[in-house]
N, CA and C atoms as an extended XYZ file, in Angstrom:
213
Properties=species:S:1:pos:R:3:atomname:S:1:resname:S:1:resid:I:1 pbc="F F F"
N        -2.690        4.615       13.058 N   MET     1
C        -3.162        4.080       11.799 CA  MET     1
C        -2.833        2.593       11.697 C   MET     1
N        -1.621        2.229       12.105 N   PHE     2
C        -1.210        0.832       12.010 CA  PHE     2
C        -2.083       -0.045       12.902 C   PHE     2
N        -2.364        0.414       14.116 N   ALA     3
C        -3.216       -0.357       15.030 CA  ALA     3
C        -4.609       -0.527       14.442 C   ALA     3
N        -5.127        0.512       13.822 N   PHE     4
C        -6.443        0.431       13.186 CA  PHE     4
C        -6.422       -0.597       12.058 C   PHE     4
N        -5.352       -0.606       11.283 N   MET     5
C        -5.233       -1.556       10.185 CA  MET     5
C        -5.197       -2.988       10.717 C   MET     5
N        -4.434       -3.223       11.788 N   ILE     6
C        -4.351       -4.560       12.374 CA  ILE     6
C        -5.711       -4.992       12.919 C   ILE     6
N        -6.394       -4.100       13.629 N   GLU     7
C        -7.709       -4.419       14.192 CA  GLU     7
C        -8.714       -4.737       13.081 C   GLU     7
N        -8.599       -4.056       11.952 N   SER     8
C        -9.548       -4.279       10.862 CA  SER     8
C        -9.372       -5.642       10.204 C   SER     8
N        -8.240       -6.292       10.440 N   ALA     9
C        -8.011       -7.610        9.854 CA  ALA     9
C        -8.933       -8.666       10.445 C   ALA     9
N        -9.439       -8.438       11.669 N   THR    10
C       -10.273       -9.448       12.316 CA  THR    10
C       -11.656       -8.942       12.729 C   THR    10
N       -11.939       -7.677       12.485 N   SER    11
C       -13.227       -7.107       12.890 CA  SER    11
C       -13.924       -6.482       11.689 C   SER    11
N       -15.168       -6.866       11.410 N   PRO    12
C       -15.854       -6.375       10.218 CA  PRO    12
C       -16.094       -4.860       10.200 C   PRO    12
N       -16.383       -4.260       11.343 N   GLU    13
C       -16.690       -2.829       11.352 CA  GLU    13
C       -15.468       -1.988       10.958 C   GLU    13
N       -14.319       -2.170       11.639 N   PRO    14
C       -13.147       -1.405       11.205 CA  PRO    14
C       -12.709       -1.778        9.792 C   PRO    14
N       -12.914       -3.031        9.407 N   ALA    15
C       -12.524       -3.458        8.060 CA  ALA    15
C       -13.283       -2.667        7.008 C   ALA    15
N       -14.575       -2.427        7.233 N   ALA    16
C       -15.374       -1.675        6.267 CA  ALA    16
C       -14.862       -0.239        6.142 C   ALA    16
N       -14.509        0.364        7.269 N   VAL    17
C       -13.976        1.729        7.244 CA  VAL    17
C       -12.633        1.750        6.519 C   VAL    17
N       -11.763        0.797        6.856 N   TRP    18
C       -10.444        0.723        6.221 CA  TRP    18
C       -10.579        0.492        4.715 C   TRP    18
N       -11.437       -0.437        4.306 N   ASP    19
C       -11.624       -0.726        2.876 CA  ASP    19
C       -12.130        0.504        2.131 C   ASP    19
N       -13.063        1.234        2.729 N   ASP    20
C       -13.573        2.454        2.104 CA  ASP    20
C       -12.453        3.476        1.952 C   ASP    20
N       -11.655        3.620        2.981 N   HIS    21
C       -10.543        4.575        2.959 CA  HIS    21
C        -9.533        4.224        1.862 C   HIS    21
N        -9.125        2.973        1.805 N   ILE    22
C        -8.121        2.534        0.829 CA  ILE    22
C        -8.662        2.587       -0.600 C   ILE    22
N        -9.937        2.260       -0.786 N   SER    23
C       -10.494        2.229       -2.150 CA  SER    23
C       -10.538        3.602       -2.798 C   SER    23
N       -10.374        4.657       -2.023 N   ARG    24
C       -10.328        6.007       -2.608 CA  ARG    24
C        -9.075        6.197       -3.444 C   ARG    24
N        -8.007        5.465       -3.106 N   TRP    25
C        -6.742        5.622       -3.815 CA  TRP    25
C        -6.461        4.496       -4.788 C   TRP    25
N        -6.819        3.289       -4.416 N   THR    26
C        -6.498        2.155       -5.281 CA  THR    26
C        -7.673        1.188       -5.335 C   THR    26
N        -7.924        0.721       -6.502 N   ALA    27
C        -8.966       -0.296       -6.678 CA  ALA    27
C        -8.277       -1.642       -6.870 C   ALA    27
N        -8.940       -2.720       -6.472 N   PRO    28
C        -8.338       -4.037       -6.718 CA  PRO    28
C        -8.273       -4.303       -8.219 C   PRO    28
N        -7.321       -5.126       -8.643 N   PRO    29
C        -7.224       -5.419      -10.073 CA  PRO    29
C        -8.486       -6.122      -10.563 C   PRO    29
N        -8.875       -5.797      -11.783 N   VAL    30
C       -10.083       -6.398      -12.357 CA  VAL    30
C        -9.757       -7.391      -13.462 C   VAL    30
N        -8.493       -7.445      -13.875 N   SER    31
C        -8.104       -8.383      -14.925 CA  SER    31
C        -6.629       -8.716      -14.777 C   SER    31
N        -6.180       -9.632      -15.604 N   ALA    32
C        -4.764       -9.997      -15.629 CA  ALA    32
C        -4.027       -9.274      -16.754 C   ALA    32
N        -4.634       -8.197      -17.275 N   GLU    33
C        -3.979       -7.403      -18.313 CA  GLU    33
C        -2.707       -6.784      -17.742 C   GLU    33
N        -1.678       -6.615      -18.559 N   PRO    34
C        -0.407       -6.089      -18.058 CA  PRO    34
C        -0.530       -4.781      -17.269 C   PRO    34
N        -1.372       -3.849      -17.717 N   GLN    35
C        -1.478       -2.571      -17.003 CA  GLN    35
C        -2.092       -2.759      -15.612 C   GLN    35
N        -3.039       -3.680      -15.479 N   ASP    36
C        -3.630       -3.949      -14.169 CA  ASP    36
C        -2.632       -4.638      -13.244 C   ASP    36
N        -1.848       -5.550      -13.788 N   ILE    37
C        -0.831       -6.226      -12.994 CA  ILE    37
C         0.263       -5.245      -12.586 C   ILE    37
N         0.660       -4.345      -13.482 N   ASP    38
C         1.654       -3.326      -13.147 CA  ASP    38
C         1.173       -2.454      -11.991 C   ASP    38
N        -0.096       -2.058      -12.012 N   LEU    39
C        -0.650       -1.251      -10.924 CA  LEU    39
C        -0.671       -2.032       -9.608 C   LEU    39
N        -1.001       -3.315       -9.680 N   LEU    40
C        -1.008       -4.146       -8.481 CA  LEU    40
C         0.403       -4.271       -7.900 C   LEU    40
N         1.386       -4.516       -8.747 N   VAL    41
C         2.769       -4.634       -8.284 CA  VAL    41
C         3.234       -3.313       -7.663 C   VAL    41
N         2.876       -2.191       -8.276 N   ALA    42
C         3.242       -0.888       -7.717 CA  ALA    42
C         2.603       -0.688       -6.352 C   ALA    42
N         1.348       -1.075       -6.204 N   ARG    43
C         0.679       -0.939       -4.907 CA  ARG    43
C         1.348       -1.820       -3.852 C   ARG    43
N         1.658       -3.060       -4.208 N   LEU    44
C         2.317       -3.952       -3.262 CA  LEU    44
C         3.683       -3.407       -2.850 C   LEU    44
N         4.404       -2.825       -3.800 N   ALA    45
C         5.703       -2.238       -3.477 CA  ALA    45
C         5.530       -1.046       -2.539 C   ALA    45
N         4.567       -0.186       -2.821 N   ALA    46
C         4.326        0.979       -1.969 CA  ALA    46
C         3.867        0.549       -0.582 C   ALA    46
N         2.973       -0.415       -0.509 N   ASP    47
C         2.516       -0.906        0.794 CA  ASP    47
C         3.666       -1.510        1.579 C   ASP    47
N         4.537       -2.208        0.888 N   GLY    48
C         5.698       -2.796        1.555 CA  GLY    48
C         6.624       -1.730        2.100 C   GLY    48
N         6.850       -0.653        1.356 N   LEU    49
C         7.686        0.440        1.818 CA  LEU    49
C         7.054        1.100        3.040 C   LEU    49
N         5.755        1.339        2.981 N   TRP    50
C         5.058        1.945        4.121 CA  TRP    50
C         5.193        1.066        5.356 C   TRP    50
N         4.988       -0.230        5.183 N   LEU    51
C         5.074       -1.144        6.316 CA  LEU    51
C         6.497       -1.194        6.875 C   LEU    51
N         7.492       -1.213        6.008 N   LEU    52
C         8.888       -1.203        6.458 CA  LEU    52
C         9.148        0.019        7.331 C   LEU    52
N         8.743        1.190        6.853 N   GLU    53
C         8.996        2.412        7.609 CA  GLU    53
C         8.158        2.486        8.878 C   GLU    53
N         6.923        1.974        8.836 N   ALA    54
C         6.037        2.056        9.996 CA  ALA    54
C         6.451        1.102       11.106 C   ALA    54
N         7.054       -0.007       10.762 N   THR    55
C         7.336       -1.020       11.780 CA  THR    55
C         8.797       -1.133       12.174 C   THR    55
N         9.714       -0.580       11.382 N   SER    56
C        11.127       -0.771       11.696 CA  SER    56
C        11.867        0.515       12.032 C   SER    56
N        11.305        1.650       11.678 N   GLY    57
C        12.014        2.905       11.885 CA  GLY    57
C        13.021        3.202       10.793 C   GLY    57
N        13.136        2.305        9.824 N   VAL    58
C        14.054        2.518        8.699 CA  VAL    58
C        13.446        3.567        7.774 C   VAL    58
N        14.233        4.558        7.417 N   ARG    59
C        13.801        5.569        6.450 CA  ARG    59
C        14.791        5.525        5.301 C   ARG    59
N        14.322        5.102        4.126 N   LEU    60
C        15.218        4.998        2.976 CA  LEU    60
C        15.618        6.394        2.505 C   LEU    60
N        16.873        6.563        2.086 N   PRO    61
C        17.317        7.865        1.610 CA  PRO    61
C        16.601        8.260        0.316 C   PRO    61
N        16.529        9.547        0.064 N   ALA    62
C        15.793       10.080       -1.093 CA  ALA    62
C        16.185        9.424       -2.417 C   ALA    62
N        17.484        9.214       -2.695 N   PRO    63
C        17.827        8.587       -3.981 CA  PRO    63
C        17.251        7.174       -4.130 C   PRO    63
N        17.080        6.473       -3.031 N   VAL    64
C        16.513        5.119       -3.081 CA  VAL    64
C        14.996        5.188       -3.242 C   VAL    64
N        14.366        6.155       -2.603 N   ARG    65
C        12.906        6.299       -2.652 CA  ARG    65
C        12.438        6.809       -4.011 C   ARG    65
N        13.245        7.638       -4.646 N   ARG    66
C        12.863        8.273       -5.908 CA  ARG    66
C        12.730        7.216       -6.998 C   ARG    66
N        11.655        7.267       -7.771 N   PRO    67
C        11.497        6.294       -8.880 CA  PRO    67
C        12.646        6.383       -9.870 C   PRO    67
N        12.980        5.283      -10.489 N   CYS    68
C        14.052        5.235      -11.478 CA  CYS    68
C        13.777        6.224      -12.600 C   CYS    68
N        14.800        6.914      -13.011 N   GLY    69
C        14.709        7.797      -14.150 CA  GLY    69
C        14.158        9.188      -13.845 C   GLY    69
N        13.884        9.510      -12.590 N   THR    70
C        13.345       10.840      -12.307 CA  THR    70
C        14.405       11.776      -11.764 C   THR    70
N        15.661       11.331      -11.758 N   GLY    71
C        16.762       12.201      -11.323 CA  GLY    71
C        16.902       12.200       -9.900 C   GLY    71
């Protein structure tokens, strides 16, 4: 998956497939309204966590991964 993502950064055909795949879960922000910005920040945080785990082998412990306030 990671190799496909990297290849799609410079090739239009894989990029179209990747964009279609990602758009099923998240849409780009359409405004600067607080709720849209909150969703964008959450996506960036999730993407960063995925990239950390995919490229470094680091797996954060469950208490760190769990959202605040969910026990």
